[in-house]
C-alpha positions as a printed NumPy array, in Angstrom:
array([[-60.072, 145.677,  48.161],
       [-57.703, 148.623,  48.062],
       [-58.2  , 151.204,  50.797],
       [-56.451, 153.898,  52.833],
       [-56.432, 153.179,  56.57 ],
       [-56.028, 155.824,  59.25 ],
       [-54.1  , 154.018,  61.992],
       [-54.17 , 156.761,  64.654],
       [-54.093, 160.498,  65.252],
       [-51.018, 162.217,  63.877],
       [-49.305, 163.229,  60.661],
       [-49.644, 161.836,  57.127],
       [-47.645, 158.766,  58.166],
       [-50.797, 157.599,  59.969],
       [-52.432, 157.028,  56.571],
       [-51.537, 153.672,  55.03 ],
       [-52.528, 152.537,  51.543],
       [-53.205, 148.796,  51.528],
       [-54.124, 146.444,  48.694],
       [-55.75 , 143.582,  50.619],
       [-58.349, 145.054,  52.953],
       [-61.358, 142.769,  53.407],
       [-64.334, 143.922,  51.334],
       [-67.308, 144.354,  53.685],
       [-70.528, 142.379,  53.191],
       [-73.869, 144.19 ,  53.364],
       [-76.079, 143.229,  56.272],
       [-79.812, 143.813,  56.682],
       [-80.812, 147.211,  55.306],
       [-77.358, 147.909,  53.881],
       [-75.793, 148.491,  50.473],
       [-72.277, 147.901,  49.231],
       [-71.299, 150.806,  46.972],
       [-68.464, 150.605,  44.453],
       [-66.838, 154.009,  44.864],
       [-66.623, 156.05 ,  41.673],
       [-65.051, 159.067,  43.352],
       [-64.559, 160.635,  46.761],
       [-63.454, 164.102,  47.813],
       [-61.27 , 165.675,  50.474],
       [-62.581, 167.879,  53.267],
       [-61.173, 169.645,  56.284],
       [-62.725, 166.969,  58.463],
       [-60.333, 164.401,  56.934],
       [-57.341, 166.466,  58.02 ],
       [-58.717, 167.414,  61.418],
       [-59.814, 163.856,  62.196],
       [-56.376, 162.534,  61.278],
       [-54.763, 165.179,  63.482],
       [-57.332, 164.728,  66.272],
       [-57.816, 168.479,  66.117],
       [-61.418, 168.806,  67.28 ],
       [-60.769, 168.921,  71.023],
       [-63.241, 168.026,  73.76 ],
       [-65.596, 170.116,  75.897],
       [-63.43 , 171.792,  78.52 ],
       [-60.219, 170.656,  76.817],
       [-59.824, 172.267,  73.366],
       [-56.355, 170.705,  72.918],
       [-57.481, 167.084,  73.473],
       [-56.992, 164.641,  70.58 ],
       [-60.436, 163.728,  69.278],
       [-62.626, 163.338,  66.235],
       [-65.45 , 165.753,  65.541],
       [-67.827, 163.956,  67.915],
       [-65.199, 162.724,  70.362],
       [-62.917, 159.657,  70.458],
       [-62.902, 157.407,  67.374],
       [-61.631, 153.872,  66.878],
       [-58.744, 152.786,  64.639],
       [-58.043, 151.686,  62.011],
       [-60.568, 153.826,  60.208],
       [-61.156, 154.321,  56.488],
       [-61.678, 158.046,  55.982],
       [-63.638, 159.827,  53.258],
       [-67.095, 161.283,  53.854],
       [-67.848, 162.179,  50.24 ],
       [-68.915, 159.257,  48.06 ],
       [-70.52 , 158.841,  44.659],
       [-70.669, 155.438,  43.041],
       [-72.733, 152.448,  41.971],
       [-74.53 , 149.887,  44.143],
       [-72.617, 146.613,  43.91 ],
       [-74.731, 144.399,  46.18 ],
       [-77.469, 144.625,  48.799],
       [-78.346, 143.024,  52.1  ],
       [-81.661, 141.559,  53.176],
       [-84.575, 143.945,  53.163],
       [-83.166, 146.044,  50.312],
       [-84.791, 145.653,  46.867],
       [-82.549, 143.811,  44.416],
       [-83.281, 146.389,  41.725],
       [-81.015, 148.775,  43.62 ],
       [-78.014, 146.877,  42.263],
       [-76.424, 148.892,  39.461],
       [-78.028, 152.125,  40.602],
       [-75.844, 155.266,  40.609],
       [-75.992, 156.872,  44.044],
       [-74.882, 159.871,  46.047],
       [-74.251, 158.95 ,  49.681],
       [-75.427, 161.072,  52.597],
       [-72.424, 160.892,  54.956],
       [-74.378, 161.739,  58.113],
       [-75.761, 159.528,  60.848],
       [-78.551, 161.486,  62.531],
       [-79.632, 161.812,  66.15 ],
       [-83.117, 160.489,  65.414],
       [-85.525, 159.837,  62.547],
       [-86.84 , 163.403,  62.368],
       [-86.32 , 165.424,  59.173],
       [-84.459, 168.156,  61.054],
       [-82.364, 165.957,  63.35 ],
       [-78.726, 167.052,  63.568],
       [-75.871, 164.747,  62.523],
       [-74.181, 162.769,  65.307],
       [-71.884, 160.587,  63.228],
       [-70.033, 160.858,  59.95 ],
       [-68.874, 158.515,  57.217],
       [-65.083, 158.333,  57.486],
       [-65.101, 159.342,  61.15 ],
       [-67.498, 157.329,  63.302],
       [-67.649, 154.574,  60.681],
       [-65.671, 153.597,  57.584],
       [-65.848, 155.879,  54.565],
       [-65.038, 156.151,  50.903],
       [-61.243, 156.228,  50.564],
       [-61.53 , 152.675,  49.295],
       [-62.822, 150.694,  46.353],
       [-66.033, 149.857,  48.241],
       [-67.992, 151.351,  51.115],
       [-70.851, 149.953,  53.188],
       [-73.786, 152.293,  53.835],
       [-77.357, 152.103,  55.086],
       [-80.006, 151.896,  52.383],
       [-81.514, 155.242,  53.474],
       [-78.157, 156.973,  52.975],
       [-77.851, 156.112,  49.276],
       [-79.791, 158.501,  47.032],
       [-80.541, 157.683,  43.41 ],
       [-78.783, 160.105,  41.022],
       [-78.801, 157.854,  37.977],
       [-80.076, 160.631,  35.716],
       [-77.761, 163.364,  36.998],
       [-75.669, 165.057,  34.274],
       [-72.841, 165.483,  36.79 ],
       [-69.797, 163.221,  36.672],
       [-68.924, 160.993,  39.634],
       [-66.166, 163.442,  40.537],
       [-68.589, 166.373,  40.507],
       [-71.146, 164.43 ,  42.515],
       [-68.511, 163.466,  45.082],
       [-67.758, 167.145,  45.63 ],
       [-71.296, 167.723,  46.933],
       [-72.116, 165.904,  50.21 ],
       [-70.004, 167.54 ,  52.916],
       [-69.068, 170.87 ,  51.333],
       [-72.417, 171.624,  49.713],
       [-74.344, 169.936,  52.512],
       [-72.541, 172.165,  55.004],
       [-73.199, 175.206,  52.816],
       [-76.884, 174.32 ,  52.527],
       [-77.101, 173.918,  56.295],
       [-75.49 , 177.314,  56.839],
       [-77.86 , 179.135,  54.507],
       [-80.942, 177.383,  55.864],
       [-80.05 , 177.876,  59.531],
       [-79.299, 181.556,  58.889],
       [-82.492, 181.951,  56.869],
       [-80.763, 183.641,  53.939],
       [-83.374, 184.793,  51.43 ],
       [-83.568, 186.339,  47.991],
       [-82.474, 189.971,  47.907],
       [-80.455, 189.773,  51.117],
       [-76.799, 190.74 ,  51.211],
       [-74.421, 188.13 ,  52.55 ],
       [-70.671, 188.117,  53.097],
       [-68.898, 184.783,  52.59 ],
       [-65.415, 184.159,  53.985],
       [-63.012, 181.586,  52.55 ],
       [-64.93 , 181.819,  49.295],
       [-62.484, 179.855,  47.131],
       [-62.494, 176.717,  49.313],
       [-64.892, 173.807,  49.045],
       [-67.524, 175.035,  51.521],
       [-67.02 , 178.741,  50.814],
       [-67.44 , 178.337,  47.057],
       [-70.508, 176.177,  47.677],
       [-72.032, 178.922,  49.845],
       [-71.395, 181.45 ,  47.074],
       [-73.063, 179.23 ,  44.456],
       [-76.051, 178.262,  46.588],
       [-76.625, 181.781,  47.951],
       [-76.529, 183.255,  44.454],
       [-78.914, 180.546,  43.238],
       [-81.502, 181.597,  45.834],
       [-81.244, 185.244,  44.76 ],
       [-79.01 , 186.654,  47.481],
       [-76.359, 189.267,  46.714],
       [-72.928, 187.927,  47.617],
       [-69.75 , 189.668,  48.737],
       [-67.049, 187.007,  48.664],
       [-63.786, 187.232,  50.606],
       [-60.882, 185.339,  49.067],
       [-57.136, 185.487,  48.489],
       [-55.429, 187.073,  45.507],
       [-55.491, 185.323,  42.161],
       [-58.833, 183.583,  42.723],
       [-61.195, 186.464,  42.076],
       [-62.298, 185.412,  38.579],
       [-63.299, 181.891,  39.648],
       [-65.234, 183.189,  42.641],
       [-67.098, 185.709,  40.491],
       [-67.888, 182.928,  38.028],
       [-69.469, 180.997,  40.928],
       [-71.965, 183.82 ,  41.433],
       [-70.357, 186.463,  43.663],
       [-71.565, 189.993,  42.949],
       [-68.409, 191.461,  44.427],
       [-65.085, 190.052,  45.553],
       [-62.709, 191.486,  48.161],
       [-59.274, 190.278,  49.207],
       [-59.09 , 188.905,  52.729],
       [-56.015, 190.958,  53.682],
       [-57.209, 194.217,  52.136],
       [-56.733, 197.23 ,  54.394],
       [-60.019, 198.692,  53.131],
       [-62.108, 195.567,  53.697],
       [-64.502, 197.354,  56.051],
       [-64.983, 200.159,  53.524],
       [-65.707, 197.596,  50.805],
       [-68.38 , 196.015,  52.987],
       [-70.091, 199.353,  53.653],
       [-70.062, 200.126,  49.914],
       [-71.716, 196.766,  49.273],
       [-74.229, 197.044,  52.121],
       [-74.593, 200.672,  53.318],
       [-77.161, 199.7  ,  55.938],
       [-75.209, 196.682,  57.103],
       [-75.021, 193.066,  56.024],
       [-78.026, 190.808,  56.429],
       [-75.812, 187.794,  57.055],
       [-72.241, 186.551,  57.305],
       [-71.309, 182.967,  56.424],
       [-67.954, 182.279,  58.064],
       [-65.955, 179.137,  57.377],
       [-62.62 , 180.58 ,  58.532],
       [-63.031, 181.616,  62.172],
       [-60.186, 183.358,  63.956],
       [-59.943, 187.023,  64.978],
       [-61.637, 188.116,  61.748],
       [-64.995, 187.152,  63.259],
       [-64.762, 190.027,  65.735],
       [-64.281, 192.407,  62.794],
       [-67.273, 191.051,  60.921],
       [-69.927, 191.168,  63.648],
       [-70.12 , 195.005,  63.734],
       [-70.741, 194.984,  59.967],
       [-74.111, 193.294,  60.42 ],
       [-77.297, 195.332,  60.511],
       [-79.574, 195.128,  63.523],
       [-81.099, 191.637,  63.672],
       [-78.398, 190.342,  61.315],
       [-77.151, 186.766,  61.449],
       [-73.658, 185.317,  61.519],
       [-73.43 , 181.575,  60.843],
       [-70.157, 179.782,  61.558],
       [-69.102, 176.378,  60.226],
       [-65.337, 176.379,  60.523],
       [-62.308, 177.465,  62.51 ],
       [-59.443, 177.134,  60.045],
       [-57.743, 180.342,  61.161],
       [-58.206, 179.887,  64.923],
       [-60.712, 178.101,  67.119],
       [-60.542, 180.074,  70.384],
       [-61.182, 183.784,  69.916],
       [-62.334, 186.932,  71.726],
       [-65.038, 189.33 ,  70.633],
       [-67.071, 192.133,  72.164],
       [-70.341, 190.66 ,  73.427],
       [-71.903, 194.134,  73.397],
       [-71.892, 194.076,  69.586],
       [-73.981, 190.906,  69.845],
       [-76.691, 191.857,  72.304],
       [-76.984, 195.6  ,  71.672],
       [-77.829, 194.944,  68.035],
       [-79.893, 191.781,  68.513],
       [-77.508, 189.767,  66.385],
       [-77.734, 185.998,  66.031],
       [-74.523, 183.954,  66.207],
       [-75.321, 180.518,  64.791],
       [-73.232, 177.365,  64.847],
       [-73.852, 175.094,  61.886],
       [-72.505, 171.555,  61.657],
       [-73.204, 169.966,  58.294],
       [-76.803, 169.375,  57.227],
       [-80.101, 167.69 ,  58.088],
       [-82.015, 165.092,  56.076],
       [-84.178, 167.889,  54.688],
       [-81.13 , 169.881,  53.613],
       [-79.574, 166.837,  51.959],
       [-82.784, 166.079,  50.069],
       [-82.577, 169.578,  48.576],
       [-78.968, 168.882,  47.63 ],
       [-79.912, 165.608,  45.921],
       [-82.57 , 167.44 ,  43.907],
       [-79.904, 169.943,  42.834],
       [-77.559, 167.082,  41.876],
       [-80.236, 165.518,  39.693],
       [-80.75 , 168.816,  37.883],
       [-77.018, 169.42 ,  37.456],
       [-77.144, 172.812,  39.164],
       [-74.97 , 173.959,  40.734],
       [-72.025, 172.268,  39.029],
       [-69.15 , 171.869,  41.505],
       [-65.672, 172.904,  40.438],
       [-63.197, 170.013,  40.566],
       [-59.73 , 171.472,  41.061],
       [-57.505, 168.365,  41.012],
       [-57.684, 164.559,  40.998],
       [-55.614, 161.936,  42.826],
       [-55.64 , 158.156,  43.109],
       [-55.947, 156.287,  46.411],
       [-52.231, 155.581,  46.576],
       [-51.583, 159.323,  46.218],
       [-53.506, 160.186,  49.403],
       [-50.472, 161.809,  51.036],
       [-49.996, 164.096,  48.04 ],
       [-53.719, 164.839,  47.95 ],
       [-53.847, 165.874,  51.61 ],
       [-50.665, 167.914,  51.264],
       [-52.132, 169.715,  48.272],
       [-55.38 , 170.252,  50.183],
       [-53.474, 171.998,  52.97 ],
       [-51.666, 174.286,  50.531],
       [-54.981, 175.804,  49.503],
       [-53.796, 177.685,  46.403],
       [-56.581, 176.322,  44.204],
       [-60.306, 176.908,  43.746],
       [-62.885, 174.15 ,  44.28 ],
       [-62.574, 170.548,  45.418],
       [-59.833, 167.939,  45.381],
       [-61.166, 164.484,  44.508],
       [-59.827, 160.973,  45.02 ],
       [-60.556, 158.258,  42.47 ],
       [-60.03 , 154.567,  43.413]])
């Protein structure tokens, strides 16, 4: 089969497109999925670069859960069709259209956190075929979404769902979303609006219309000098929640904008990973600072239900083929687009 292999941590040269990679065979309890589409995420870039660090050594080369083995086929987002099954899997699964949960969980509980990821701890979807456990493949045969739209869901929308659930964002609450034009940020906007929250979205210039179309009640530019004033106009008594996918020094500016008992949920550190902020703003106002890594089984089940209904409909920004993976990752890093970049075998 054709696939893109990550041969080590480093630059784009560590990604190699090959035409004769051995197609895996499903073992007991496994499915072989013919990939219809995959999508790019920050984790693909950071895993390639080894940018996750280790406890006590933030500059160490590592994947998101620590050291990974090479070569590795990246790609955590997969939508496709079941090609074949291993023992213990019903034969009627063959031909079924599926959305793949990319997470390996700590235990069998519905709220267990992820401890492994498709495309990181085991081979993913930047290939013609991918091997997954039966329980990871969810039937979306009747979904009105295209394979490309479906592939935009698992990591970005799963992460967004996890953020909103862990922060307990409810209808009528006012939430600020950073990085609102990116994959996760736009997903947070859509999902928060769908549950009845009022959304103030922070984005860069030229993307305001698309972010409003996703459900934002108001949009502010990330570099605006009057950003704090805009927040107070939106939420005079303080924000109920902040969903931050950017990180960096901006986080210290956002915490004081929360009302007492407000929540700040963080799922990214694109701007900067190691920061300083005033702890007094945290404890004097009983704020909750929440780390959120992807989703749980329960969260993903909600996402699958949304996929079957066709709402929300992800925005696909651009499409690339497997042999264009370098161009796709370069374009991903440029960031001057709204939505998701997908890869089609």
